[in-house]
N, C-alpha and C positions, 0 to 999 in steps of 0.2 A: 379757535380763536385763542375765548381765554386761556384753554388744558395750555395752550401752546406756548403763553408767558409763561404755565407756572412749570413748567419742563423747563423753558429755557433757568428761570431762575432759582430751581435744582440743580442744572448743573452750572449755571454762574457757583453755590451753597458748594459743591462738589471738589473745583477748582482753589476754591479760600480753604478750607477742609485739609483740602493736598497739600496748599499750603504750611496750614497748619501745620503737619503730622511732621513734614519736613524739616520747616522750623526747631521743629522737637524733637526732631533726630542730630540736628547738629549739634543740639545744644548740648546733648546726652555726649556724645561726640567729644563734644571743644572739653566738656566735665569728665572725663570716661579720664582721655587724657592727659586734663590737668594734674591728678589720682596717681594716675603710673609714673609721672615722672612729678612727681610732690611739689606740681607750680602754686600754691594755693588763689592766684590769684585770680587763671584761669581759675580751677574750680569754681571763684567766688561769682565769675565770670560766667562761665554755664551754669547754674545757678540762680545767675539771675535770669538768665536768658531762656531756661525754661519753668522759672516761675510768669514769665511774661506771655512765654509757653499755650502753660494751662491756663493764666486769663482769658486767655484767645479763643481755648478749645468751646470755654463755659462758653463762652457769648458765643462761638459756631453754638455752639449745642441748644441756646436760645432760638438763635434762626432757626434752625432744623423746624423745634414747634411749631415757629410763625406759618411753615413751608406747611406745615402738615393739618392742621387747624386751618389752611388757609381758604376762603371761599371760595377758588379758582384751582381747587384743589382735586381731582377726579374723582379720587375714592376715597374715602376715610381709611385710617388703617394708624396701627400702634405704633411707623417709621415707616422712613422711605421707597427702605428694600422692598417693608409690605407691599403696602400702595404703590411701587413701580410694576410689583408682578404680578399683579392684581389687578391691574387697569388694561384695557385695550390703546392706547395710545405706541401706537410706532420705533421711535423714538427710548421708549421705555427697556426693552430689554439691555440698551445700552446702558442705561444711568441704570438701572436695578444691577448690571456686573459691575458699574465704577466702584457700585457705595461698597460691592462687596471686596473689592481688591484692598477700599483703601477701611473697610472693618479687619480686613488683612493687618494693612497692615500697622492700625495705630494699635490692634495689639500686639504686634515684638513691638511697638514703641514701649507699650507700655512694658511690654516681660523685659526691657530691655532695663528699662528707666528702674524696676524694682530688684535686676541685679547688680542697679552698683553701689559700689563701698568704697565708704571714703573713709573707713576702717586707718586709711597711709598717715591722717589728721590729726587720729585720736589719740 
């Protein structure tokens, strides 16, 4: 029963991480549009949203470590995906797939962020 609670917490963590990635993508969109249209206020708003989203992402990373270190974690591992791929719980493959998909989304978000150019305002 304790492991079911851990799996529920992992699912909630993934939900919150998904929300964080969506927020970051929206902030990138806002910043990109503001840059293209030379609207300094939109760029500033988007930058503020990005900063806030990154703080939330850092908090989520800390929450992930708490899940990995939890007493009721099914096994020890270096990442949630590692634990979920190696444990024998029935819902683990679905959650591992969600971890993989979110990892891809986060990588795309990171790439988008690294391509943002503010050259129009310098």
